[in-house]
N, C-alpha and C positions, 0 to 999 in steps of 0.2 A: 644350757637348755633348761627350761623350767616348765613343769607340768602343773597346771592349775586344776585341782580337784574340788569341785563344788558340791559333790555328794559322796557319801561313803560308798565303797565298792567292795573290794576283796583284797586280802593281803597278797595274793599271787599277782594281782595287777600292780599294786604299789611296789612290791619288791622287784617286779619285772621292769618297771619304769626306772627304778633306781639303778638296776643293773645295766640299763641302756644309757645311763649317764645323766638322767634327769634329776634336778632338784625338785622336790615335791612341795607345792604350796597348798596345804590342806585348809580349805576355806568352806567347811561344811555348813556353817551357820552365818556366813557373811552375806549381808544384803547386796543385791545386784549393783547399786551405785558404788559400793566400796570394794568390789572385786578388783584385784590387781591385774587387769587385762593387758596393760601395756607391756608387761614383761613376760607374758605367757607364750611359750612355743607350742604347747599343746593344752587342750581343754578336755577334761573328763567329767562327765555328768550322767545322771540317771534321768530325772524328770523335774527337778526343782525349778529350773528356769528355762525360759524360751531364748533361743539363740537367733536373733534377728540381725539385720544389716547394721543397725545402730550399735549393737554390742560388738559386732565384728570390726566396726570402724575404730573401736577402742583398743583393738588388738593387732597392731601392725606387724608383730613378729609371729603371729599364729600360723602354724603349719598344718595342724590336724585337730579334729574334734572327734573324741571317742565316746560313743553312747554305750553305757553299760546296760545293755538290753537290746531290744529289737526295733521298736517303733522309732521313726525319725520325724514324726509329724511336727514336733516342737522345735525343729532345727531348720532354718532356711538354707537348705543345701545348695540351692541355685546361687544365692548370694555368696556362700562360702566358695563354691566352685569358681565364681567370677574373680575371687581374690586369690585363687590358687591354693585353697585350704581343702585338704582331704577330709571327708566325712566317713567315719568308720563305725560299724556296729557289729553285733555278734548274734544275729537271729537264730543261727543253727545251735547256739549254745544252750538255749532254754527250750528248744523245740520238743525234746523228749518229755520234759516236765509239763509243758502245756498239753501235749497229747495225752499224757496220763491223767491230768486234771479233767480234760474234756471227757474222757472215758468214765472217770469217777462221777462227774455230774450226770452223765447219761444213765449209768447204772443206779445211782441213788434216786434219780427221778423215777425211772421205770419200775424200780423195786420198792419205792417209797421208803427207802432206808432212813433218810434224815427225818422225814415227817413222822414216821412211826416211832423212831427213837425219841423225838421230841414229845410225842404223846405219852410214851412210857415214863419219861422223866416227870411228866405232869400227873402221873398216877393213873393213866388210862391204859387198858389192854385191849386194843381194837384189832381184830383180825380181818373180818369180812370187808371193812371199809378200807383196808390197806392191801387189797388184792393187787398183785403186780402185773406188769405188761412185759411179755417176753421179747427179747431181741432176736431170737432164732427165727430165721426166715425174713428178717427185715432188710430193707435197702436203706443205706445211709448215704446222704449226699454231702459232699464237702465242697464248699465254695471258697476258693483261694488255695492254690497249690504250690506255695513257695517252700517253706521249711516245716511249719507245724502241720499243714495239711497232709503231706505224705507220712509224717510220723504218726498222726492219728489214724490214717488209712492202714498202716502196717499193723497197729493194734487191733483194729476192727477185723481185718482179714484173718488175723490170728484166731479170732473167735468164730470164723467161718461165715462172716457176714458179707453180703454183696455191697460193694462200695462204688459209687459214681462220684466223679469229681469234675469241677469246672473252674477254669482259670482263663481270664480274658487275654493273658499275655504268654501263656505256656501251652504247648500242644505235645502230643506224642507220648503221653504217660498212660499207665494202666488205669482203666476205668474212666477214661476221658468221656465227657458228656456235655451236651448243651445245657444251658440254664433251664430251658423249657423241659428237658428230660428230667432234670432233678426235681423241678416243681411238680411234674406229673407222676413220678415213680417213687419218690423217697418218703419213707416213714420217719426219718430223722434228717434234719438239716443242720449242719455245723458250719459256722462262719469262721474263716481264717484269713481275713483280708487286712491289708494295711489301711490305716486311715489316710484319706486324701480327699481333695475336692470331689473326685470321681466316686468314691465309696461312701462319703458321708450321707446318711439316710438311705443307704442301699436297700436294706431289708425293711421297707416301710409297709404300711397297711395294704397298699396295692400289691406288693410282692406276695404277701400271704394269701391274698384273694386268688392268686394264680396257682396255689398249691392244692393238689387234688386229694392228698391222703392225710390231712390233719396232722402234720408232722410234730414230733418233739423238736424243740429248737435249742441249740447249744451255741453260745457265743463266748469265746475266749480271746477275741481279737481286740476291738475297741468299742466302747459303748456307743459312740456316735454313729456307728454303722447300722445299729438296730435301734431306732427311736423307741424308747421305752413306752411312751403313751400309745404308739401304734401297736406294739406287741401286746399291751394290756387290752386294747380293743379287740385284737385278733384272738386273744385267749378267751375273752368274754363272749365273742361271737362264734366260738367253735371252729375257727379257722386253723388253730394250732392246738396241740394236745397238752403241751407243758413247756416251761422255760427253765433252762439251766444256764445261768449267766455268771461269769466271773467279772464282767465289766458292764457298766451302765452309763448312760449319758448324763447322769447326775454327778459323776465324778468331777472333782476339781481339776483345773488344767495341769497341776503337778501330780495328779493321780493319788494324792493323799487325802482321804476322807471324801465327804459328799458335800455338794452344794445343797441349798435348801430343798428338801424333798418335795416332790409333787403331791397333789392332793390325794392321789390314789396309792401312794407308796406304802402306807401301812396296810391297806387292804391287799395289795399285791403280795406283800410278805406273808400274809396269813392264808395263802392258798396252798393246798397240799401238792399241787402240780407246779410249784414255783420254787426254785432253789437258787439263791444268790450268794456268791462268795466275794470277798473284798479284793479283787484283782491280785490274786496270789498264784495263778496258774503257772507262771514262769518262775516262781520263787521256790527254789530248792537248794539244798546244800551243794549238790553236784552241779546244778546249773550255774550257780555263782562262780564256782571254780572253773568250769568250762569256758564261760564267757570271759573270765579274766585272762585265761591262757590265749584264747583267740585274739583278744584285743592287744595283748602284748606283742604277738606275732605280727599283727597288722600294723601296729605302730612302728615296729622295727623295720618293716618293709618301706614305710613312708620315710622314716628317718634315714 
């Protein structure tokens, strides 16, 4: 059995694969046409390449694909299933890290932590212009309640906040609400949706027009769920209070770096009520180890 690793992952995953009897083909920098697909029993990747039917046709022995992370949008899971190939991921592995990052974005925005620290570094000592916004008494709406949504809700409830949550495919959880309720009642709206044809462009300008309380907006899911230009329009139009984003729709398909920035990008970054981090919410020392352990167990069950 041979496991083809096209991205770096974690020693726990590599050691676990070896213990299961796999020979590891580490091809971290090998171009797509040169990957030894024909001999691979398993494929391990993060986000460097897209797995489509053409790639799968080159891998007649492939039994499983393991995504070191949560999102599966760059893997044609239907094509894999038609070939009897299992698609594995570890979304629960980095859920605590994403939840903590979402809380960090929210606190930094509402307390103007990052912006005021930036001003101090520039030699300014501004107090009145950095007046904060308290979360006490606020209602937070979570859209998408798979793994990261509940983890974020637990942190918020620990702070004594009211939490409403909406999921199109899950019911019966604490704080369950309709989308209309969230748009009507929430002071903060946090997106925790997977990217799919159904969710692409989900939180567009029309979405924010339906929100009654000028919410703070957090997105730690995927950039294409929240069209950045629409968010910029909503911010300028007073429909939302601020943006805390770990993902943007300017990201490259492999999530490494940005495509050519839009005309408003520099102006957006220069707003005190905007905070953008480089898709690092799920990246923590502990999350990498957890995801590695989860994937080893799931690969063992497939094998």
